[in-house]
N, C-alpha and C positions, 0 to 999 in steps of 0.2 A: 913675317912671311904671310900669315893668315890675313893680314889687313888688306892686302891687294884684292883678293876676291870680294871682301866686304865692301871696299871702296868702289869696285866695279859695279857691284850690285846696287849700291846706293846711287851711283851716277845713272844707272839704267832706270831705276825707279824714279829719280828726279826728272829724267828726260820724258818718261811716260806721263808724269804729272804735269809737265809744262805743255805737252802736246795734248790735243783733245781727242779722246777716243769716240768713235761712232759705232753703235751697235746696229746690225742689220738683221731683221727677223722676217722670214717668209712664212706666213701662215696659210696652209692649204685648207681652205674651207670646202673643197670639193670632195666628191666620193671616189676620186681616182688619184693615183700617185702622179706626181709631176716632177720633171727635171728642170731646175732653174740655174741660170748663170748669174752670179752676183759680182758685178764689177765695182770694186771699192776704190776710193781715191788713191790708196797706196798699193794697188795691185796692178801688175802688167797684164796678167792673164785671166784674172777673176777666179772665182771659186764656184765649182759646179756641185750642186746638192740634189739628191733625190729625196723629195719630201713626200712622205706617205699621206694618204687621204686622212684629213683631220690633224696632220702633224705640223711640226715647226722645224724649219731649217734656219740656222743662224751662223753669222760670222761677224767679224769686227774689222775696223780700220783704225790705225793709230792716229789719224787726223781727219778732219772734215774735208769736203770738196765734192766734186761731181761724182755721181754714181749712176749705175744702170743695172736694172734687174730685168732679165728676160726669161721667158719660158722657152725651153728647147724641146724639139721633137724627140720622142723616145726611140733611140737607135735600136734597142732590142726589139721593139715592136716592128720597126721598119724592116729589120733583118728577118724576122719571122715571116712577115708578109712576102718579102722577096723569095724566101725559101719555099713557101706554100705555092706561090705563083710558078716557080720553076718546076715543082712537083706536078702541078696540074698540066703545064705545058708538056712535060715529059710524057705524062700519061696520054695526052691527046696524040702525040706523035708516035709513041711506041705501041699503044693499044688502039689507035684510031680505027683500024679495020675491024676490031672486035666489039667496039662500043656501040650501044644502041643509039638511036637519034635522041632519045630523052637523056641519056648519059652525056652525050656531047653538048646538048643544050644546057644541062646543069653545070657542066664544067666551064662552058663559055660564060654563063651567068656569074659563076664564082670568080672567074678571071676579071670580069668587069667590076665586081665589088672590090676586089683587091686593088685594081687600078685606081678606083675612086679613093680608097683608103690611102694609097701611096700619094695621090695628088693632094689629099688633105694634109698629109705630113709635110709636103713641100711648100705649102702656103706660109706666108709670114705669121709669126706668132707674136702675141702681145708683149710689149715692153713698157716699163716705166722708168723715167729718168728724172734727175733733179740734182739739187745740191744740198748737202747736209752740213750744217755748221759743226764745229767742235762741240763735244759733249752733247750729242743728240742720239736719237734712236730713229731708225727708218723701219717702218712696218709695211710689208707688202702683203696684200690679201689676194689670194688666187681663188677664182671660182671657175666652174666648168658647167656649161650649158649642154646637157646630154642630148637635148632635142636638136640643137643646131650643130653639136659637135665642136664647139669653140670654147677656148679659154679666155678669161679676162683677168687683168691684174690691175690693182689700184695701190698706190703708195701714199704714205703720209709720213711727215717728219715731225718729231716731237723733240723740243729742246729741253734738256735737263736743267733744273734750277741749281 
């Protein structure tokens, strides 16, 4: 009776040895956290990882093939911006008669800053795609240019010997 689980385990191990594993590593070289989506050859939906500044997010595929690694906008940041925008709008409408002209100018300026930040979140984010053979490693390097407010991603594939 105990031989069936052992045989099943040996068959699974053999199948894994016959197929070629691919490791995916996302290295965040920036000073900000980043959310990435890693679409592996054997995944229908991909894997989402939040990679801290200076951190590594990784996953694997049971076989080689096409991949896609993309940076995703941070939904928590977007939600926070929308909440602050709503609070400012509420204040303008509920307290509009009691605010000074400089208060109104300050609130309008803050709304335009939030609008710009939301527009930045809506723009396309960098992606790297490629094909990884069996028994390889895909390294993705994420950088952030704080002056331009943009991310960059570069991928490389290394085949194991």
